[in-house]
C-alpha positions as CSV (number, residue, x, y, z in Angstrom):
1,M,245.3,-10.7,49.0
2,K,249.0,-10.4,48.1
3,L,248.1,-9.0,44.7
4,Q,246.0,-6.3,46.4
5,K,248.8,-5.3,48.8
6,L,251.2,-5.2,45.8
7,F,248.8,-3.0,43.8
8,F,248.2,-0.7,46.8
9,T,252.0,-0.3,47.5
10,A,252.7,0.4,43.8
11,L,249.9,3.0,43.8
12,L,251.2,4.6,47.0
13,L,254.7,4.8,45.7
14,L,253.5,6.3,42.4
15,A,251.6,9.0,44.3
16,V,254.5,9.8,46.5
17,S,256.9,10.1,43.6
18,F,254.6,12.5,41.7
19,Q,254.4,14.7,44.8
20,C,258.1,14.6,45.5
21,S,259.0,15.4,41.9
22,A,256.6,18.4,41.9
23,E,258.2,20.0,44.9
24,N,261.8,19.0,44.2
25,H,262.8,20.5,40.9
26,A,265.3,22.9,39.5
27,R,264.2,26.5,39.2
28,K,265.4,29.5,37.4
29,V,266.9,32.2,39.6
30,F,268.9,35.4,39.0
31,M,272.2,35.6,40.9
32,F,275.3,37.6,41.2
33,G,278.5,37.2,43.0
34,F,280.5,39.4,45.2
35,A,284.1,39.0,46.3
36,A,286.3,41.1,48.6
37,L,290.0,41.2,48.9
38,F,290.7,42.8,52.2
39,N,294.4,43.1,51.9
40,D,294.1,45.7,49.1
41,S,290.5,47.0,49.4
42,T,289.4,45.5,46.1
43,V,285.9,44.2,45.6
44,Y,284.5,42.3,42.6
45,F,280.9,42.1,41.3
46,T,279.7,39.7,38.7
47,D,276.9,40.5,36.3
48,I,273.4,39.4,37.3
49,Q,273.1,36.0,35.6
50,E,270.1,33.8,34.9
51,V,270.9,30.3,36.1
52,D,268.3,27.7,35.1
53,S,269.1,24.6,37.2
54,V,269.2,25.9,40.8
55,W,267.6,23.9,43.6
56,L,265.8,25.7,46.4
57,E,264.4,24.2,49.5
58,T,260.6,24.5,49.1
59,K,259.8,25.6,52.7
60,N,262.2,28.5,53.2
61,K,263.6,29.1,49.6
62,F,267.1,28.3,50.9
63,L,269.7,27.8,48.1
64,Y,271.0,24.2,47.9
65,S,274.8,24.0,48.0
66,R,275.2,27.7,48.3
67,D,278.8,27.4,49.3
68,N,279.7,25.7,46.0
69,Y,278.4,28.7,44.1
70,S,280.8,30.9,46.1
71,Y,283.6,28.4,45.4
72,Q,282.9,28.7,41.7
73,L,283.6,32.5,41.9
74,K,286.6,31.9,44.2
75,D,288.2,29.5,41.8
76,H,287.7,32.0,39.0
77,L,289.4,34.7,40.9
78,K,292.3,32.4,41.8
79,K,292.8,31.7,38.1
80,I,293.2,35.4,37.5
81,G,295.7,35.8,40.3
82,Q,293.8,36.8,43.4
83,E,295.0,34.8,46.4
84,H,292.3,34.8,49.2
85,P,289.0,36.3,48.1
86,A,286.0,36.2,50.4
87,C,283.1,35.4,48.1
88,L,279.4,35.3,48.5
89,V,276.4,34.7,46.2
90,V,273.1,36.7,46.2
91,F,270.1,35.4,44.4
92,A,266.4,36.1,43.8
93,E,263.7,34.4,41.8
94,K,262.7,37.6,40.1
95,K,265.2,39.7,38.1
96,K,263.8,42.9,39.5
97,D,264.5,41.7,43.1
98,A,268.1,40.6,42.1
99,E,268.7,44.1,40.5
100,R,267.4,45.8,43.7
101,K,269.8,43.7,45.8
102,Y,272.7,44.4,43.4
103,V,272.2,48.1,43.5
104,K,271.9,48.1,47.3
105,M,275.1,46.2,47.8
106,R,277.0,48.1,45.1
107,K,276.0,51.4,46.8
108,R,277.8,50.3,49.9
109,Y,281.1,50.1,48.1
110,V,281.0,52.9,45.5
111,S,281.6,55.9,47.7
112,N,281.0,57.3,51.2
113,K,278.8,60.4,52.0
114,K,281.6,62.8,51.0
115,G,281.9,61.2,47.5
116,Q,285.2,59.5,48.2
117,H,285.9,56.1,46.7
118,L,286.7,53.7,49.5
119,Y,287.2,50.5,47.5
120,N,288.6,49.6,44.1
121,I,285.6,48.1,42.4
122,K,286.1,45.6,39.5
123,Y,283.3,44.0,37.5
124,I,283.4,40.5,36.1
125,N,281.6,40.2,32.8
126,A,279.3,37.3,32.2
127,N,281.4,36.3,29.2
128,D,284.4,35.8,31.5
129,F,282.6,33.9,34.3
130,R,279.2,32.1,34.5
131,F,277.7,30.3,37.4
132,K,276.8,26.6,36.7
133,G,273.8,24.9,38.3
134,I,274.5,22.3,41.0
135,L,272.4,19.2,41.1
136,P,271.6,17.8,44.5
137,D,272.9,14.4,45.5
138,T,270.5,11.5,46.2
139,D,271.1,11.7,49.9
140,Y,269.7,15.2,50.0
141,L,266.6,14.3,48.0
142,N,266.0,11.2,50.1
143,A,266.2,13.3,53.3
144,Q,263.7,15.8,51.9
145,N,261.3,13.1,51.0
146,K,261.6,11.5,54.5
147,T,260.7,14.8,56.2
148,K,257.7,15.2,53.9
149,K,256.4,11.7,54.6
150,S,256.8,12.2,58.4
151,K,254.9,15.5,58.2
152,K,252.0,13.8,56.5
153,K,251.7,11.2,59.2
């Protein structure tokens, strides 16, 4: 009887681990960064970059640790002498979608309806700055697995 319980438990754990690993894995996304310096009307755009090891929540495609990607850009800008940049990261799973978002955001800052440049736009080349994928900690993965198990029950 104990052997059957042990076998059943091992089989159940194996099945759960396969399911969890299938849904929680790193994905390839295309992302770019944007930073604004409001004290001198300067904005920065990074190139659209392919990042291989990005984790997205499976239900709503929410970027895991999105603030840390912004901090990567902020740290780079601080190294080149910019004091307090406000940074954000935009991503998409398809390159075409990322390009569309890039063009839409860039259009806001290039010029107004009269053709006047409102902001000083600077571009950060991918050779100068690259985003690095962030792996989730075990607490995050365990929390996701617990919510999946409770939904099944």
